[in-house]
C-alpha positions as CSV (number, residue, x, y, z in Angstrom):
1,M,-7.2,16.6,-47.9
2,K,-8.7,19.1,-50.0
3,K,-8.1,22.0,-47.1
4,D,-4.6,20.8,-46.7
5,M,-3.7,20.8,-50.5
6,I,-5.5,24.7,-50.5
7,R,-3.6,25.4,-47.4
8,S,-0.2,24.0,-48.7
9,I,-0.9,25.8,-52.0
10,G,-1.3,29.3,-50.3
11,T,1.7,28.6,-48.1
12,W,4.1,28.0,-51.7
13,T,2.3,31.1,-53.2
14,G,2.8,33.1,-50.1
15,C,6.7,31.7,-49.9
16,L,7.0,32.5,-53.8
17,I,6.1,36.0,-53.5
18,V,8.1,36.8,-50.7
19,T,11.3,35.2,-52.4
20,L,10.3,37.1,-55.6
21,T,9.8,40.6,-53.5
22,L,13.2,40.2,-52.1
23,L,14.9,39.0,-55.6
24,C,13.6,42.3,-56.9
25,S,14.5,44.4,-53.9
26,V,18.4,43.1,-54.4
27,A,18.1,44.0,-58.0
28,L,16.2,47.3,-57.6
29,A,19.3,48.4,-54.7
30,Q,22.0,47.9,-57.5
31,S,20.3,50.9,-60.0
32,P,23.2,51.6,-62.1
33,A,24.3,56.0,-62.1
34,M,26.1,57.5,-64.3
35,K,27.9,60.4,-64.4
36,A,28.8,62.9,-67.6
37,S,30.1,66.5,-67.9
38,I,28.1,68.2,-70.7
39,P,29.5,70.7,-72.5
40,F,25.9,72.4,-73.6
41,D,22.7,73.5,-72.9
42,F,20.3,70.9,-73.4
43,Y,16.4,70.0,-73.0
44,F,15.6,67.2,-70.8
45,G,12.2,66.4,-71.9
46,E,10.4,70.0,-71.8
47,K,12.8,71.8,-69.4
48,L,16.1,73.4,-70.7
49,V,18.7,72.7,-68.3
50,P,22.6,74.3,-68.6
51,A,25.8,72.5,-69.3
52,G,27.4,71.5,-66.5
53,N,28.1,67.8,-64.3
54,Y,25.6,65.5,-64.1
55,V,24.3,62.0,-62.4
56,I,22.1,60.2,-64.1
57,T,20.2,57.6,-62.1
58,A,17.5,54.6,-63.2
59,L,14.6,54.5,-61.4
60,P,14.2,51.7,-59.2
61,S,11.2,50.4,-61.5
62,R,13.7,50.8,-64.3
63,N,10.8,52.4,-65.9
64,G,12.7,56.0,-65.9
65,I,15.4,57.9,-65.1
66,T,16.8,61.0,-62.5
67,L,18.8,64.1,-63.6
68,S,20.7,65.6,-60.8
69,N,23.5,67.9,-60.3
70,S,25.5,69.7,-57.5
71,T,22.1,71.5,-56.0
72,G,19.8,68.4,-56.1
73,T,17.7,66.8,-58.8
74,V,16.9,68.2,-61.8
75,A,14.0,66.3,-63.3
76,T,13.1,62.8,-63.0
77,L,11.2,61.5,-66.4
78,L,9.6,58.1,-67.4
79,T,11.3,56.3,-70.2
80,M,11.1,53.4,-72.4
81,P,13.3,50.2,-72.7
82,S,15.6,50.8,-76.0
83,A,18.0,47.6,-77.3
84,S,21.8,48.7,-76.4
85,P,23.8,49.4,-79.2
86,N,27.0,47.5,-79.0
87,T,29.4,49.7,-77.0
88,A,32.0,48.9,-74.4
89,K,30.8,51.5,-72.5
90,S,28.2,53.8,-71.1
91,C,26.6,56.7,-73.1
92,L,24.2,59.5,-73.5
93,I,22.5,60.2,-77.3
94,F,21.5,63.4,-78.0
95,R,19.5,64.7,-80.8
96,R,20.2,68.0,-82.1
97,Y,18.5,70.6,-84.1
98,G,20.3,73.5,-84.9
99,N,21.8,74.5,-82.1
100,K,19.3,72.9,-79.7
101,H,20.0,69.6,-78.3
102,F,17.4,67.1,-76.9
103,L,18.8,64.4,-74.6
104,G,17.1,61.0,-75.7
105,E,18.9,57.5,-75.1
106,F,20.8,56.4,-72.3
107,Y,22.9,53.4,-72.1
108,W,24.9,51.6,-69.2
109,N,28.2,49.3,-69.8
110,G,27.2,45.6,-68.9
111,Y,23.4,46.1,-69.6
112,S,21.4,45.1,-72.8
113,I,18.7,47.3,-72.4
114,G,18.6,51.2,-71.8
115,H,16.6,54.0,-71.7
116,A,14.6,56.1,-74.8
117,L,12.8,59.5,-73.8
118,P,9.9,60.1,-75.6
119,T,9.7,63.2,-77.7
120,S,8.9,66.0,-76.0
121,K,6.5,68.8,-77.3
122,A,9.0,71.2,-77.2
123,E,11.6,68.9,-79.4
124,A,8.7,68.0,-81.4
125,E,8.1,71.8,-82.1
126,V,12.0,72.2,-83.2
127,R,12.1,69.6,-85.2
128,I,8.8,70.7,-87.5
129,A,10.7,74.1,-87.5
130,S,14.1,72.9,-88.6
131,I,11.9,70.6,-91.1
132,R,10.3,73.7,-92.7
133,E,13.4,75.9,-92.6
134,S,15.2,73.1,-94.6
135,E,12.8,73.1,-97.2
136,T,12.5,77.0,-97.6
137,L,16.2,77.3,-97.8
138,S,16.4,74.3,-100.8
139,A,13.3,75.6,-102.6
140,S,15.1,79.4,-102.6
141,R,18.5,78.1,-103.9
């Protein structure tokens, strides 16, 4: 009796794992892709990429994104989940310091969670330099 109960629990656990795996596979196969025409050079993580047409795709695990253009994959980065703003359209959010742009967040229409890129070393350095420049300008007036 005890062996039958353990075997039954094992069978149900196996069925549950298979079912969850299938459900996750179906959900992951529907990863959104976003097309964007970006009119300026920008940083994607540590990489400076030229202006152009790009496709942004969520990784199947939903913990990262891939940026690609007509020549192929530019880069893949891990991201952090970010609550989606109230927007009816998919959008990209850039952080700008002077004439330098850093891709920071991605939101897809119809999804409540977006992706936020962590601050790269390049962005942190530019931000610190822009703060120092701002302080210098205000001190000299």
